[in-house]
Backbone as a ProteinNet text record, in pm:
[ID]
protein_1_A
[PRIMARY]
XXXXXXXXXXXXXXXXXXXXXXXXXXXXXXXXXXXXXXXXXXXXXXXXXXXXXXXXXXXXXXXXXXXXXXXXXXXXXXXXXXXXXXXXXXXXXXXXXXXXXXXXXXXXXXXXXXXXXXXXXXXXXXXXXXXXXXXXXXXXXXXXXXXXXXXXXXXXXXXXXXXXXXXXXXXXXXXXXXXXXXXXXXXXXXXXXXXXXXXXXXXXXXXX
[TERTIARY]
74.4	-3.7	83.8	53.8	121.5	120.3	238.9	227.9	137.8	99.7	5.3	-129.7	-222.4	-367.1	-422.9	-474.2	-524.6	-675.1	-738.2	-886.4	-916.9	-996.8	-1009.4	-1155.7	-1196.8	-1329.4	-1316.4	-1372.6	-1356.5	-1435.5	-1387.1	-1439.4	-1430.1	-1327.7	-1302.3	-1150.5	-1115.2	-981.6	-889.5	-926.7	-825.3	-775.1	-834.1	-788.6	-644.7	-609.7	-485.9	-383.9	-420.7	-321	-304	-409	-391.2	-289.8	-294.9	-190.3	-56.1	-53.4	75	150.2	58	109.7	157.5	93.2	125.6	260.4	284.2	402.6	523.3	490	597.1	623.1	544.4	536.4	537.1	455.9	445.4	343.6	380.6	299.8	188.4	76.5	-39.1	-145.8	-235.5	-365.1	-476.4	-558.8	-664.9	-796.4	-840.7	-967	-1081.4	-1173.6	-1265.1	-1385.9	-1423.7	-1552	-1642.2	-1775.7	-1877.5	-1952.1	-1925	-1976	-2128.9	-2165.6	-2303	-2388.2	-2334.6	-2400.2	-2388.7	-2301.8	-2290.6	-2187.7	-2095.5	-2010.3	-1919.7	-1879.7	-1800.5	-1861.4	-1995.6	-2062.1	-2099.8	-2057.3	-2081.2	-1979.6	-2013.7	-1920.1	-1775.1	-1780.6	-1626.8	-1535.6	-1588.7	-1485.9	-1493.2	-1594.3	-1580.4	-1486.3	-1461.8	-1352.9	-1220	-1205.7	-1081.4	-1063.1	-1169.7	-1192	-1307.2	-1330.5	-1471.6	-1532.6	-1462.2	-1535.5	-1582.5	-1545.4	-1612.5	-1542	-1414	-1355.6	-1249.9	-1231.9	-1110.7	-1018.6	-888.7	-823.6	-770.5	-742.5	-666.5	-583.1	-477.9	-386	-347	-329.4	-254	-132	-28.4	110.5	186	178.6	258.1	175.7	43.4	-46.6	-56.3	4.7	9.5	-105.5	-200	-313.3	-258.4	-276.7	-253.1	-372.5	-436.1	-547.1	-496.4	-586.1	-574.7	-482	-546.1	-474.2	-331.4	-296.3	-165.4	-58.3	-108.1	-24.6	11.2	-87.9	-68.4	54.7	38	133.2	271.4	269.1	404	471.9	378.7	425.9	470	396.9	419.8	552.8	554.6	673.2	803.4	797.2	919.6	946.6	838.1	847.1	924.1	879.6	938.9	1034.9	1121.2	1216.1	1309.8	1322.4	1405.8	1338.2	1215.8	1128.4	1166	1224.4	1262.7	1152.6	1046	926.2	916.8	1021.4	1013.7	1168	1185.3	1315.5	1353.5	1468.8	1504.9	1528.6	1532	1567.5	1710	1723.2	1849	1862.1	1775.3	1774.1	1706.9	1759.1	1706.2	1563.6	1515	1374.4	1286.1	1331.8	1237	1137.5	1190	1096.8	984.2	1029.3	918.8	824.9	865.9	798.6	685.5	729.2	638.6	533.6	594.7	514.4	391.4	420.7	317.2	212.3	260.7	174.6	79.8	134	51.8	-44.4	7	-79.2	-208.8	-205.2	-332.7	-434.6	-409.9	-492.7	-533.5	-425.9	-455.7	-517.4	-483.1	-527.5	-617.8	-588.9	-654.6	-789.8	-792	-929	-1026.6	-978.5	-1078.9	-1134.1	-1049.6	-1098.6	-1201.3	-1166.1	-1243.9	-1386.8	-1394.4	-1506.3	-1593.8	-1542.3	-1612.3	-1680.3	-1596.3	-1654.1	-1771.5	-1756.1	-1858.2	-1970.6	-1973.5	-2100.6	-2143.2	-2082.4	-2123.5	-2126.8	-2020.9	-2013	-1907.8	-1947.5	-1840.8	-1731.4	-1596.1	-1490.2	-1489.8	-1416.8	-1395	-1329.3	-1338.6	-1270.6	-1117.6	-1056.2	-926.5	-819.5	-831.7	-728.6	-750.5	-862.1	-891.4	-900.7	-911.4	-928.8	-795.7	-788.2	-675.6	-606.6	-694.3	-631.4	-629	-669.1	-670	-786.4	-767.2	-876.2	-858.9	-962.5	-955.1	-858.5	-878.9	-794.9	-652.5	-608.3	-460.9	-411.6	-500.7	-466.8	-444.3	-537.5	-510	-389.7	-383	-271	-133.5	-129.2	6.3	37	-67.8	-62.4	-26.9	-97	-74.5	61.3	110.3	245.9	345.8	335.4	423.4	406.3	293.8	275.3	334.3	312.7	359.5	512.1	583.7	728.6	781.1	685.4	698.9	829.3	825.9	709.7	636.2	709.1	648.7	644.5	579.4	576.7	720.6	805.4	947.3	1032.1	983.2	1058.7	1069.2	1194.4	1231.4	1209.1	1180.7	1192	1042.3	1020	882.5	876.4	765.2	760.2	605.4	604.5	462.7	364.6	422.2	323.2	263.4	320.8	261.5	135.4	162.1	38.1	-71.9	-44	-164	-228.1	-145	-205.2	-263	-211.1	-265.2	-416.8	-422.6	-551.9	-652.6	-605.9	-701.9	-742.1	-649.8	-689.5	-769.8	-751	-844.8	-1003.9	-1012.2	-1158.4	-1214.4	-1129.9	-1169.9	-1201.5	-1119	-1148.1	-1272.3	-1286.2	-1406.7	-1532.1	-1543.1	-1652	-1666.5	-1571.4	-1569.5	-1542.5	-1468.2	-1445.8	-1310.3	-1225.8	-1099.9	-1097.5	-1065.1	-1062.6	-964.9	-997.2	-910.1	-817.4	-720.3	-611.3	-506	-435.2	-343.8	-237.1	-195.3	-91.1	-145.5	-276	-338	-355	-427.4	-450.6	-319.9	-231.4	-104.1	-36.2	-44	16.8	-49	-187.8	-284.4	-234.4	-245	-204.9	-60	28.8	176.5	180.8	115.2	140	30.3	-82.1	-172.4	-143.2	-66	-15.3	74.1	117.4	197.6	112.4	173.9	99	6.3	62.7	-3.6	-138.9	-169.7	-295.5	-405.4	-348.7	-439.9	-478.8	-382.2	-423.7	-503.8	-498.5	-574.7	-712.8	-728	-855.4	-930.7	-870.6	-946.8	-985.8	-891.2	-924.9	-1038.5	-1041.7	-1137.6	-1279.6	-1285	-1401.7	-1472.1	-1382.2	-1441	-1486.9	-1427.3	-1478.6	-1608.9	-1613.4	-1734.7	-1852.6	-1841.8	-1940.4	-1998.6	-1910.1	-1945.4	-2011.9	-2013.8	-2072.3	-2216.4	-2293.8	-2442.7	-2480.8	-2577.1	-2639.4	-2683.4	-2702.6	-2767.4	-2907.1
-115.8	-2.4	119.7	225.5	350.2	422.8	494.9	572.4	699.3	730.8	855.3	810.2	857.5	829.4	973.8	973	1111.7	1102.5	1197	1201.5	1306.6	1267.3	1330.3	1318.8	1434.9	1415.8	1494.7	1432	1507.2	1636.5	1727.8	1853.9	1950.1	1928.4	2012	2053.5	2136.6	2181.3	2059.9	1949.8	1848.7	1788.8	1827.9	1778.1	1828.4	1957	2011.8	1925.8	1880.6	1800.2	1665	1620.6	1485.7	1512.4	1620	1670	1664.9	1729.6	1741.3	1607.3	1520	1383.4	1313.6	1332.1	1280.4	1331.5	1458.4	1521.5	1479.5	1463.4	1415.2	1258.6	1195.4	1048.2	984.9	1033.5	1012.4	892.7	778.6	659.5	713.2	675	712.7	619.1	617.6	552.4	647.3	625.5	734.6	691.6	783.2	757.2	855.6	801.5	885.8	923.1	1045.6	1085.3	1118.9	1073	1119.5	1228.6	1348.5	1467.7	1485.7	1427.3	1418	1351.9	1247.5	1182.8	1229	1341.3	1402.2	1336.3	1251.8	1179.7	1261.5	1381	1464.3	1525.1	1509.7	1555.6	1437.5	1321.4	1208.8	1198.8	1129	1122.9	1073.1	974.4	914.1	1025.9	1100.8	1212	1330.2	1361.6	1475.1	1445.4	1325.2	1298.7	1322.3	1329.5	1367.6	1526.8	1580.5	1723.5	1777.1	1824.8	1869.7	1974	2037.3	2124	2056.2	1936.4	1851.6	1879	1941.7	1986.2	1897.9	1896.3	1819.6	1927.5	1897.8	1775	1764.1	1638	1607.6	1497.3	1480.4	1374	1314.4	1184.9	1147	1075.7	1116.1	1058.9	1003.6	877.1	828.5	858.6	865.5	903.9	1055	1144.7	1279.9	1337.4	1411.2	1473.4	1606.8	1627	1765.3	1795.1	1914.7	1964.2	2100.2	2172.5	2304.3	2287.6	2327.3	2299.5	2352.8	2474.5	2535	2441.7	2408.1	2338.9	2204.3	2139.1	2004.6	2024.2	2134.1	2161.4	2166.6	2252.2	2265	2143.8	2074.6	1945.9	1829.7	1816.6	1717.4	1762.5	1867.2	1915.1	1905.2	1941.3	1915.8	1783.6	1693.3	1561.6	1486.1	1509.1	1455.4	1564.8	1608.1	1725.7	1687.3	1547.6	1507.1	1541.2	1567.7	1594.3	1751.1	1826.7	1957.1	2055.9	2038.1	2128.1	2226.1	2232.2	2312.5	2363.4	2486	2531.8	2505.1	2465.5	2420.2	2545.6	2521.2	2629	2677.6	2810.5	2860.6	2898.2	2846.4	2882.3	3016.6	3109.7	3240.6	3233.4	3125.6	3130.7	3074.7	3041.7	2979.3	3086.2	3220.9	3316	3342.8	3380.3	3406.4	3286.9	3160.9	3037.2	3035	3065.1	3064	3182.9	3297.2	3413.7	3378.2	3320.4	3297.4	3190	3087.1	2987.8	3048.1	3123.2	3178.9	3288.2	3367.8	3463.6	3411	3299.2	3236	3231.9	3163	3145.6	3268.4	3359.9	3469.2	3590.7	3602.1	3723	3688.4	3606.4	3567.2	3495.7	3400	3324.8	3419.9	3471.2	3564.4	3672.9	3728.5	3836.8	3768.6	3661.4	3594	3559.4	3503.3	3471.9	3591.4	3694.5	3826.9	3868.6	3860.1	3906.2	3812.3	3683.9	3577	3600.9	3631.6	3638.8	3786.6	3875.2	4020.4	4078.2	4060	4114.6	4232.7	4322	4443.5	4390.3	4419.5	4385.5	4450.1	4388.1	4462.3	4591	4681.6	4812.4	4780.9	4868.6	4859.9	4802.1	4864.5	4826.9	4691.2	4636.2	4503.8	4392.5	4434.1	4333.9	4259.6	4138.1	4053.2	4079.5	4105.1	4135.2	4280.8	4370.1	4527.8	4543.5	4544.5	4558.8	4471	4428.2	4325.7	4366.3	4489.3	4538	4523.3	4581	4572.4	4423.9	4346.5	4204.1	4139.5	4153.4	4096.6	4148.1	4281.8	4343.5	4285.9	4266.3	4207.4	4070.8	3992.3	3862	3869.3	3945.2	3965.9	4021.4	4106.6	4159.3	4047.3	3964.6	3854.9	3755.1	3721	3631	3676.2	3811.3	3879	3873.9	3854.9	3852.2	3701.5	3618.3	3463.3	3414	3294.9	3219.9	3157.3	3151.3	3080.6	3174.2	3133.8	3223	3265	3169	3186.6	3231.4	3292.9	3324.6	3203.7	3163.1	3046.8	2921.1	2921.9	2796.5	2750.7	2636.1	2571.9	2505.7	2518.7	2470.6	2423.5	2375.7	2345.2	2448.6	2568.9	2699.9	2710.2	2668.4	2688.1	2581.6	2466.6	2374.8	2418.4	2488.4	2553.1	2666.3	2748.9	2872.1	2842.7	2753.5	2709.5	2650.9	2559.3	2513.5	2617.4	2702.8	2800.6	2905.7	2940	3034.1	2966.3	2843.6	2770.9	2780.3	2751.4	2752.7	2899.1	2990.4	3120.1	3202.9	3175.4	3226.3	3163.6	3023.8	2957.9	3013.7	3050.7	3102.3	3258.7	3311.9	3467.8	3548.2	3492.2	3565.9	3632.1	3584.6	3650.9	3688.9	3800.2	3823.7	3741.7	3703.8	3624.9	3722.3	3772.6	3856	3759.4	3821	3743.3	3678.5	3752.9	3691.7	3578.7	3579.1	3474.5	3350.4	3379.8	3264.4	3204	3267.8	3224.4	3135.9	3187.8	3106.1	2976.4	2984.9	2852.2	2750.5	2801.4	2704.7	2655.3	2723.1	2683.1	2576.4	2600.9	2488.8	2374.9	2392.2	2291.1	2198.2	2232	2144.6	2024.7	2033	1924.1	1798.5	1682.3	1550.1	1528.2	1572.3	1541.7	1592.1	1710.2	1783.9	1705.4	1660.7	1589.1	1457.2	1380	1256.5	1264.9	1352.7	1378.7	1429.3	1505.2	1553.7	1434.4	1352.3	1235.7	1140.8	1122.1	1023.7	1072.6	1209.5	1268.3	1275.5	1291.3	1287.1	1140.3	1042.7	919.7	891	933.3	927.3	1009.6	1130.4	1210.3	1144.1	1087.3	1027.1	904.2	837.6	707.2	737.9	860.5	886.1	929	879.6	911	982	1072.1	1127.6	1013.2	1039.3	947.1	924.8
2.1	-2.6	3.6	-80.2	-79.4	49.4	80	204.6	194.7	64.9	48.7	19	95.2	59.5	19.9	-93.1	-152.9	-174.4	-98.8	-106	-217.3	-313.4	-448.2	-489.7	-554.9	-627.3	-755.2	-870.7	-992.9	-997.2	-1081.4	-1110.8	-976.1	-914	-793.9	-795.9	-690.6	-687.4	-672.1	-610.1	-591.6	-734.2	-843.2	-975.9	-984	-939.2	-951.2	-883.1	-761.8	-673.6	-749.6	-821.7	-895.4	-1011.5	-1077	-1174.9	-1119.3	-999.1	-937.9	-907.4	-847.9	-816.5	-947.6	-1054	-1184.1	-1233.4	-1213.2	-1250.4	-1163.2	-1035.8	-944.8	-957.8	-1029.3	-1026.5	-896.2	-812	-669	-653.3	-596.9	-568.8	-470.2	-485.5	-392	-418.3	-323.7	-321.9	-324.9	-438.6	-456.6	-396.2	-307.5	-235.3	-299	-380.2	-455.3	-373.9	-373	-308.8	-416.1	-386.5	-484.7	-427.6	-472.4	-427.6	-471	-574.4	-618.9	-516.6	-455.7	-352.1	-209.1	-200.5	-61.3	21	-30.8	50.1	144	84.7	143.5	272.1	290.9	410.6	510.1	470.9	561	679.1	789.6	894.7	865.3	780.5	745.8	689.8	607.9	559.4	636.7	712.4	806.2	914.7	933.4	1036.2	977.1	847.2	797	777.1	719.1	703	740.6	858.5	916.7	825.4	731.1	633.7	514.5	498.2	387.6	266.5	252.7	134.4	97.9	-26.2	-89	-168.2	-182.3	-150.3	-1.7	28.6	160.6	132.3	198.6	187.7	331.8	345.1	468.4	415.6	485	454.5	585.2	604.8	716.6	853.6	830.8	939.1	964.2	890.5	902	801.4	855.6	761.7	711.4	586.1	537.4	443.8	483.2	407.6	358.8	287.7	227.5	95.9	-11.6	-140.8	-154.7	-113.2	-122.1	-26	91.6	174.7	122.5	48.4	-19.9	-110.5	-206.9	-302.6	-241.4	-145	-76.8	-19.4	41.3	115.2	-2.1	-90.9	-200.8	-284.1	-325.4	-403.3	-320.9	-198.5	-112.2	-86.6	-61.8	-38	-147.3	-271.5	-387.8	-466.6	-379.1	-432.4	-543.8	-560.9	-678.7	-808.7	-816.3	-940	-989.4	-901.7	-937.9	-939.4	-879.1	-892.8	-784.2	-678.4	-575.7	-548.7	-555.3	-518.5	-364.8	-342	-199	-114.9	13	104.4	75.7	70.3	25.2	-118.9	-199.4	-339.1	-354.6	-441.9	-451.4	-494.5	-563.9	-610.9	-500.9	-396	-282.9	-229.2	-209.3	-174.5	-271.3	-393	-492.6	-512.8	-510.8	-512.8	-399.9	-272.2	-169.3	-179.2	-231.3	-243.8	-336.5	-457.6	-559.5	-516.3	-455.8	-408.8	-299	-208.7	-99.2	-157.4	-253.9	-306.4	-367.3	-412.8	-475.3	-366.4	-248.1	-147.9	-77.6	-52.2	40.7	-32.8	-158.5	-229.4	-354.3	-439.5	-556.6	-537.8	-478	-461.7	-365.2	-266.3	-193.2	-292	-360.8	-459.3	-562.6	-609	-716.9	-655.9	-520	-468.9	-432.2	-389.3	-363	-495	-618.6	-738.2	-787.2	-777.2	-809.7	-735.2	-603.2	-505.8	-519.6	-599.8	-614.6	-480	-393	-259.2	-269.2	-202.5	-178.2	-102.8	-145.2	-51.6	85.6	179.4	299.6	292.3	385.7	359	332.8	263.9	214.6	317.7	430	540.6	597.4	573.2	626	516.4	390.8	292.7	263.8	251.4	234.6	103.2	-0.1	-132.2	-169.1	-93.7	-121.8	-216.8	-347.3	-439	-550.9	-636.1	-730.7	-842.4	-889.6	-1003.5	-980.7	-859.9	-827.8	-809	-744.6	-726.6	-858.8	-956.7	-1095.2	-1151.9	-1159.7	-1232	-1177.3	-1053.2	-1003.6	-1057.8	-1069.2	-1127.1	-1280.1	-1346.7	-1495.7	-1512.9	-1438.4	-1467.8	-1448.7	-1349.8	-1329.7	-1450.7	-1489.3	-1610.3	-1737.3	-1743.8	-1876.8	-1888.6	-1763.7	-1767.8	-1777.4	-1791.1	-1795.1	-1851.4	-1904.1	-1943.3	-1816	-1702.7	-1589.2	-1473.7	-1364.5	-1240.7	-1190.9	-1204	-1168.3	-1288.6	-1379.3	-1504	-1592.3	-1613.5	-1707.3	-1643.6	-1502.9	-1421.9	-1404	-1452.9	-1427	-1270.5	-1221.3	-1074.5	-1039	-923.8	-883.1	-864	-859.1	-851.8	-987.8	-1098.9	-1224.5	-1239.4	-1183.1	-1188.3	-1114.3	-996.6	-926.5	-1004.2	-1059.6	-1122.5	-1256.1	-1328.6	-1454.4	-1439.7	-1329	-1317.8	-1259.6	-1173.4	-1113.5	-1226.7	-1313	-1410.9	-1520	-1542.4	-1642.4	-1584.1	-1468.8	-1435	-1398	-1351.6	-1340.5	-1467.9	-1573.8	-1696.1	-1759.8	-1747	-1794.7	-1733.3	-1603.3	-1546.1	-1555.2	-1645.7	-1667.5	-1537.6	-1434.8	-1329.7	-1344.7	-1434.2	-1475.1	-1627.8	-1663.1	-1814.4	-1894.4	-2004.3	-2105.8	-2162.2	-2072.7	-2135.7	-2208.4	-2317.6	-2376.6	-2277.3	-2175.6	-2084.1	-2012.1	-1972.7	-1901.2	-1992.7	-2108.6	-2191.7	-2256	-2276.3	-2336.1	-2220.8	-2098	-1978.8	-1961.1	-1962.3	-1951.7	-2053.9	-2184.8	-2291.8	-2285.4	-2229.7	-2211.3	-2119.5	-2002.8	-1886	-1915.8	-1958.1	-1968.1	-2081.9	-2169.6	-2280.5	-2232.8	-2105.4	-2043.7	-2045.3	-2061.6	-2072.5	-1960.7	-1827.3	-1705.7	-1710.9	-1761.1	-1766	-1845.4	-1958.1	-2045.4	-1993.9	-1920.4	-1875.8	-1764.1	-1679.7	-1545.2	-1605.3	-1692.8	-1749.5	-1803.8	-1869.6	-1924.5	-1816.4	-1719.2	-1613.1	-1519.5	-1496.2	-1412.5	-1481.7	-1617.4	-1686.8	-1681.4	-1683.2	-1652.9	-1522.9	-1418	-1279.4	-1267.4	-1326.5	-1308.1	-1385.5	-1490.3	-1573.7	-1502.1	-1420.1	-1347.7	-1214	-1167.8	-1045.2	-1056.7	-955.6	-962.3	-842.7	-837.7	-708.5	-626.6	-499.1	-404	-433.6
[MASK]
++++++++++++++++++++++++++++++++++++++++++++++++++++++++++++++++++++++++++++++++++++++++++++++++++++++++++++++++++++++++++++++++++++++++++++++++++++++++++++++++++++++++++++++++++++++++++++++++++++++++++++++++

């Protein structure tokens, strides 16, 4: 049995972690949740994550939840794949910055926009304002080809997946810097493979 147990549901944020595992060639056991049937809200999984969210992983009895934390953990665990700059590497700080920027700035801003909510007052808002948040990201992508310049990393797997669904739902504009970046990263074989596998999973799942 693999040391990594990966809790996953198709058509969710955990698809990105599945792509990461594929890129890392990381042995793992896949535990599929049927969200159409509400399995994520049943006691067995709430014992793993009381919020009923995926992804989650168990590694040697240690639980890791939260998408960005899982990216950080796995990319460091399988460091030989070269997807995470090591401590002391000049790229380590920017790598951490852009991974955390996703969860602390980008997603809160996108959710507020989707829900048509006014952001918190500027001094309290985690992302400041949407336009500045997005311009900061677009400026970084425009300098590309990757988040770390010429260096591909796990951060690109996170951002390419996130920008795919947010542009698809028209929450982020399809600017050339964004669409070019998505195309560049998602042409990697791991994306196509996991997209096909998750489509099969989703088609096989039925509501309760």
